[in-house]
ROROSE-277214 format. One record per residue (C-alpha): residue number from 0; residue in one letter; y, x, z. Coordinates in steps of 0.1 Angstrom, whole numbers, plus 5000, padded with zeros to 4 digits. Layout:
ROROSE-277214
nr; rest; v; u; w
NUM; A; Y; X; Z;
...
***
This chain:
ROROSE-277214
nr; rest; v; u; w
0; X; 4598; 7246; 1915;
1; X; 4632; 7269; 1911;
2; X; 4656; 7246; 1893;
3; X; 4691; 7249; 1879;
4; X; 4716; 7222; 1893;
5; X; 4750; 7209; 1880;
6; X; 4777; 7210; 1908;
7; X; 4815; 7203; 1908;
8; X; 4832; 7231; 1925;
9; X; 4851; 7218; 1956;
10; X; 4887; 7236; 1953;
11; X; 4891; 7233; 1913;
12; X; 4869; 7203; 1908;
13; X; 4854; 7222; 1878;
14; X; 4818; 7217; 1867;
15; X; 4796; 7247; 1875;
16; X; 4760; 7256; 1882;
17; X; 4738; 7267; 1909;
18; X; 4702; 7276; 1913;
19; X; 4678; 7257; 1941;
20; X; 4647; 7264; 1954;
21; X; 4614; 7248; 1958;
22; X; 4627; 7229; 1990;
23; X; 4659; 7221; 1969;
24; X; 4679; 7245; 1989;
25; X; 4706; 7267; 1972;
26; X; 4693; 7303; 1965;
27; X; 4724; 7319; 1979;
28; X; 4725; 7356; 1965;
29; X; 4723; 7340; 1928;
30; X; 4747; 7311; 1934;
31; X; 4774; 7338; 1948;
32; X; 4770; 7356; 1918;
33; X; 4773; 7325; 1897;
34; X; 4805; 7314; 1916;
35; X; 4818; 7348; 1909;
36; X; 4814; 7342; 1869;
37; X; 4829; 7307; 1875;
38; X; 4859; 7324; 1894;
39; X; 4865; 7351; 1862;
40; X; 4870; 7324; 1840;
41; X; 4837; 7325; 1823;
42; X; 4830; 7294; 1799;
43; X; 4805; 7267; 1816;
44; X; 4783; 7272; 1787;
45; X; 4781; 7309; 1800;
46; X; 4775; 7303; 1838;
47; X; 4749; 7274; 1828;
48; X; 4731; 7301; 1804;
49; X; 4730; 7327; 1834;
50; X; 4720; 7301; 1858;
51; X; 4690; 7293; 1838;
52; X; 4682; 7330; 1831;
53; X; 4680; 7336; 1868;
54; X; 4663; 7303; 1874;
55; X; 4634; 7321; 1854;
56; X; 4635; 7354; 1873;
57; X; 4638; 7337; 1907;
58; X; 4608; 7317; 1897;
59; X; 4588; 7351; 1889;
60; X; 4599; 7367; 1924;
61; X; 4586; 7336; 1942;
62; X; 4554; 7332; 1921;
63; X; 4546; 7372; 1926;
64; X; 4559; 7372; 1960;
65; X; 4584; 7402; 1952;
66; X; 4619; 7408; 1973;
67; X; 4646; 7410; 1949;
68; X; 4660; 7438; 1966;
69; X; 4630; 7459; 1966;
70; X; 4618; 7450; 1928;
71; X; 4608; 7481; 1908;
72; X; 4612; 7488; 1873;
73; X; 4575; 7485; 1867;
74; X; 4578; 7449; 1883;
75; X; 4605; 7441; 1860;
76; X; 4585; 7452; 1833;
77; X; 4558; 7426; 1844;
78; X; 4584; 7400; 1844;
79; X; 4590; 7404; 1806;
80; X; 4556; 7395; 1798;
81; X; 4558; 7369; 1826;
82; X; 4585; 7352; 1813;
83; X; 4575; 7357; 1775;
84; X; 4544; 7332; 1781;
85; X; 4556; 7309; 1809;
86; X; 4553; 7276; 1799;
87; X; 4578; 7258; 1779;
88; X; 4585; 7222; 1766;
89; X; 4565; 7224; 1731;
90; X; 4543; 7251; 1742;
91; X; 4563; 7280; 1724;
92; X; 4567; 7313; 1737;
93; X; 4602; 7328; 1744;
94; X; 4614; 7351; 1714;
95; X; 4625; 7387; 1721;
96; X; 4658; 7379; 1714;
97; X; 4656; 7354; 1742;
98; X; 4641; 7375; 1768;
99; X; 4670; 7402; 1761;
100; X; 4693; 7376; 1770;
101; X; 4674; 7371; 1802;
102; X; 4671; 7405; 1808;
103; X; 4710; 7411; 1804;
104; X; 4717; 7382; 1829;
105; X; 4694; 7401; 1856;
106; X; 4710; 7436; 1848;
107; X; 4745; 7418; 1851;
108; X; 4734; 7401; 1884;
109; X; 4721; 7437; 1899;
110; X; 4750; 7454; 1885;
111; X; 4769; 7428; 1905;
112; X; 4751; 7438; 1937;
113; X; 4756; 7474; 1930;
114; X; 4792; 7472; 1929;
115; X; 4791; 7452; 1960;
116; X; 4773; 7482; 1977;
117; X; 4740; 7467; 1980;
118; X; 4711; 7488; 1978;
119; X; 4684; 7479; 1956;
120; X; 4656; 7496; 1943;
121; X; 4667; 7491; 1903;
122; X; 4700; 7507; 1912;
123; X; 4681; 7535; 1930;
124; X; 4659; 7542; 1900;
125; X; 4692; 7548; 1879;
126; X; 4696; 7584; 1886;
127; X; 4733; 7582; 1871;
128; X; 4738; 7551; 1892;
129; X; 4774; 7548; 1911;
130; X; 4761; 7561; 1943;
131; X; 4743; 7590; 1931;
132; X; 4757; 7628; 1921;
133; X; 4733; 7629; 1890;
134; X; 4746; 7623; 1855;
135; X; 4727; 7625; 1823;
136; X; 4734; 7648; 1796;
137; X; 4767; 7638; 1780;
138; X; 4772; 7609; 1804;
139; X; 4810; 7616; 1800;
140; X; 4808; 7605; 1762;
141; X; 4792; 7572; 1770;
142; X; 4810; 7538; 1769;
143; X; 4783; 7520; 1787;
144; X; 4773; 7530; 1822;
145; X; 4762; 7497; 1837;
146; X; 4730; 7485; 1850;
147; X; 4734; 7455; 1826;
148; X; 4728; 7476; 1794;
149; X; 4701; 7501; 1806;
150; X; 4677; 7482; 1831;
151; X; 4649; 7469; 1806;
152; X; 4649; 7459; 1768;
153; X; 4623; 7445; 1745;
154; X; 4623; 7455; 1709;
155; X; 4636; 7429; 1690;
156; X; 4644; 7419; 1653;
157; X; 4678; 7410; 1646;
158; X; 4678; 7376; 1625;
159; X; 4704; 7366; 1604;
160; X; 4726; 7335; 1614;
161; X; 4714; 7303; 1594;
162; X; 4741; 7293; 1569;
163; X; 4746; 7259; 1550;
164; X; 4747; 7257; 1511;
165; X; 4775; 7239; 1495;
166; X; 4752; 7205; 1488;
167; X; 4741; 7210; 1527;
168; X; 4778; 7207; 1540;
169; X; 4782; 7178; 1516;
170; X; 4752; 7163; 1529;
171; X; 4762; 7163; 1564;
172; X; 4800; 7151; 1556;
173; X; 4783; 7122; 1537;
174; X; 4764; 7113; 1567;
175; X; 4793; 7106; 1589;
176; X; 4800; 7071; 1595;
177; X; 4835; 7078; 1611;
178; X; 4864; 7095; 1602;
179; X; 4870; 7112; 1632;
180; X; 4836; 7128; 1627;
181; X; 4841; 7137; 1591;
182; X; 4875; 7153; 1601;
183; X; 4858; 7176; 1629;
184; X; 4831; 7187; 1604;
185; X; 4859; 7196; 1576;
186; X; 4878; 7213; 1598;
187; X; 4847; 7234; 1611;
188; X; 4839; 7244; 1576;
189; X; 4874; 7251; 1562;
190; X; 4886; 7270; 1592;
191; X; 4857; 7285; 1609;
192; X; 4872; 7274; 1643;
193; X; 4847; 7270; 1673;
194; X; 4838; 7240; 1688;
195; X; 4858; 7243; 1720;
196; X; 4888; 7252; 1696;
197; X; 4885; 7222; 1675;
198; X; 4880; 7198; 1711;
199; X; 4915; 7212; 1725;
200; X; 4932; 7207; 1694;
201; X; 4968; 7186; 1697;
202; X; 4987; 7169; 1672;
203; X; 5014; 7191; 1677;
204; X; 4992; 7223; 1665;
205; X; 4988; 7206; 1634;
206; X; 5012; 7213; 1606;
207; X; 5005; 7189; 1577;
208; X; 5032; 7200; 1557;
209; X; 5019; 7238; 1551;
210; X; 4980; 7228; 1564;
211; X; 4985; 7254; 1591;
212; X; 4970; 7248; 1627;
213; X; 4977; 7269; 1656;
214; X; 4946; 7281; 1676;
215; X; 4961; 7277; 1709;
216; X; 4941; 7290; 1743;
217; X; 4948; 7265; 1770;
218; X; 4933; 7246; 1796;
219; X; 4918; 7214; 1785;
220; X; 4909; 7183; 1806;
221; X; 4876; 7176; 1787;
222; X; 4865; 7213; 1792;
223; X; 4871; 7227; 1759;
224; X; 4876; 7263; 1757;
225; X; 4892; 7285; 1729;
226; X; 4875; 7316; 1741;
227; X; 4900; 7336; 1722;
228; X; 4926; 7347; 1744;
229; X; 4955; 7353; 1720;
230; X; 4969; 7324; 1698;
231; X; 4963; 7326; 1660;
232; X; 4969; 7303; 1628;
233; X; 4944; 7292; 1603;
234; X; 4950; 7272; 1568;
235; X; 4929; 7247; 1556;
236; X; 4933; 7225; 1523;
237; X; 4955; 7195; 1514;
238; X; 4923; 7174; 1514;
239; X; 4916; 7182; 1550;
240; X; 4949; 7172; 1559;
241; X; 4947; 7141; 1537;
242; X; 4917; 7131; 1559;
243; X; 4935; 7137; 1591;
244; X; 4963; 7113; 1579;
245; X; 4936; 7087; 1572;
246; X; 4921; 7092; 1606;
247; X; 4957; 7088; 1623;
248; X; 4960; 7056; 1602;
249; X; 4925; 7040; 1604;
250; X; 4909; 7049; 1637;
251; X; 4934; 7067; 1661;
252; X; 4945; 7042; 1687;
253; X; 4969; 7044; 1718;
254; X; 4959; 7075; 1739;
255; X; 4979; 7088; 1772;
256; X; 4972; 7125; 1755;
257; X; 4978; 7144; 1725;
258; X; 4945; 7156; 1720;
259; X; 4933; 7151; 1682;
260; X; 4900; 7141; 1687;
261; X; 4891; 7111; 1709;
262; X; 4865; 7086; 1720;
263; X; 4874; 7055; 1707;
264; X; 4839; 7035; 1708;
265; X; 4826; 7031; 1740;
266; X; 4825; 7047; 1773;
267; X; 4860; 7053; 1782;
268; X; 4880; 7044; 1753;
269; X; 4908; 7067; 1743;
270; X; 4896; 7099; 1765;
271; X; 4894; 7131; 1747;
272; X; 4860; 7139; 1730;
273; X; 4836; 7161; 1749;
274; X; 4810; 7185; 1741;
275; X; 4783; 7159; 1751;
276; X; 4795; 7138; 1723;
277; X; 4794; 7164; 1697;
278; X; 4756; 7171; 1707;
279; X; 4751; 7135; 1702;
280; X; 4769; 7135; 1671;
281; X; 4749; 7166; 1658;
282; X; 4717; 7152; 1670;
283; X; 4724; 7121; 1648;
284; X; 4734; 7139; 1617;
285; X; 4704; 7161; 1618;
286; X; 4681; 7130; 1620;
287; X; 4701; 7115; 1591;
288; X; 4700; 7145; 1568;
289; X; 4671; 7163; 1579;
290; X; 4686; 7194; 1584;
291; X; 4690; 7216; 1615;
292; X; 4726; 7214; 1622;
293; X; 4748; 7228; 1652;
294; X; 4789; 7230; 1650;
295; X; 4783; 7271; 1652;
296; X; 4765; 7272; 1618;
297; X; 4800; 7261; 1600;
298; X; 4814; 7290; 1615;
299; X; 4788; 7313; 1601;
300; X; 4790; 7296; 1568;
301; X; 4830; 7296; 1570;
302; X; 4830; 7336; 1573;
303; X; 4800; 7343; 1553;
304; X; 4816; 7323; 1522;
305; X; 4849; 7344; 1527;
306; X; 4830; 7375; 1524;
307; X; 4811; 7365; 1495;
308; X; 4842; 7356; 1478;
309; X; 4855; 7391; 1485;
310; X; 4877; 7387; 1514;
311; X; 4880; 7420; 1531;
312; X; 4865; 7420; 1568;
313; X; 4902; 7426; 1586;
314; X; 4912; 7393; 1573;
315; X; 4882; 7375; 1581;
316; X; 4884; 7387; 1617;
317; X; 4920; 7377; 1621;
318; X; 4910; 7341; 1602;
319; X; 4883; 7340; 1632;
320; X; 4903; 7351; 1659;
321; X; 4878; 7380; 1668;
322; X; 4895; 7410; 1691;
323; X; 4874; 7436; 1672;
324; X; 4864; 7440; 1637;
325; X; 4829; 7453; 1645;
326; X; 4823; 7418; 1658;
327; X; 4830; 7403; 1625;
328; X; 4810; 7428; 1603;
329; X; 4782; 7431; 1627;
330; X; 4778; 7391; 1632;
331; X; 4790; 7376; 1597;
332; X; 4786; 7401; 1573;
333; X; 4749; 7388; 1565;
334; X; 4743; 7392; 1528;
335; X; 4710; 7376; 1516;
336; X; 4689; 7393; 1491;
337; X; 4707; 7374; 1463;
338; X; 4739; 7387; 1474;
339; X; 4726; 7421; 1472;
340; X; 4711; 7416; 1436;
341; X; 4746; 7402; 1423;
342; X; 4765; 7433; 1440;
343; X; 4742; 7457; 1423;
344; X; 4745; 7440; 1389;
345; X; 4784; 7446; 1394;
346; X; 4780; 7478; 1401;
347; X; 4761; 7486; 1371;
348; X; 4783; 7469; 1350;
349; X; 4813; 7489; 1367;
350; X; 4793; 7520; 1359;
351; X; 4789; 7514; 1323;
352; X; 4823; 7512; 1317;
***
């Protein structure tokens, strides 16, 4: 059985992921690509996701006795059907959106091979590939020529991100048994920062006197990643800063570091808080409240609240740290039916004046 295995990269000591075959031997061609992603500085979560996507692909190749270099587009289409109904925990089929993520990873893998000069049937099937003189009509106006975006896709329905209601936010906050956890949720909700940005916060980043928090991209010993490449500032309420002060007084102990969020209960006491601890926390909160909750849902909620309050998308973009405003508009401007109804009522009132 093809599996994904976690490793520690020898020269950096950082965690990464590889794919091993049924005999527990590394799949060299896949792992060279995964190491390439690691070297480029892709987040461990991204590398792990790509490893799992390529694991599914390699399992299909092994079962169907296909060679990855001679694989044809028609056989890749067979893979779509195969991966949709492949056995999963819980017996659920993969959604179209998930299948497109898997296909994007496969396309990126083939694009990497194409740029290395490796000949494959899929790259040859692209008449406007890097090695072919043939160009499609208006090729010069296209911004995306990569195999990653053009090999195979399935039509999927774009689902709106799940957001919390005010009462659900309060329920999650009330379910926290520690000031540290309540502070983490409060900052996620009020600032819209990513969980990696929160886990990477230092005390020097927080300016209590004006409610400002500096989001600074940097290397973190706990593996937290800011994702955004440029620093920016977000402001939070006085109540959030008061909660931060209470946390420092009542829970924060002596630590050989400047991280805001640390582990004070069991395990390595005083160590910076890690993703695994956050996953466990949200699992507990979901169990206590009956709500399906993830850290990123607070980011969705914050952005949606700002847009509903009338914030211009450009301001929301700056607050979320997005490089492009289109990311903000396409991802977070998800108005519900009720929002649309309220906007139409306001439109009618303005017309009647």
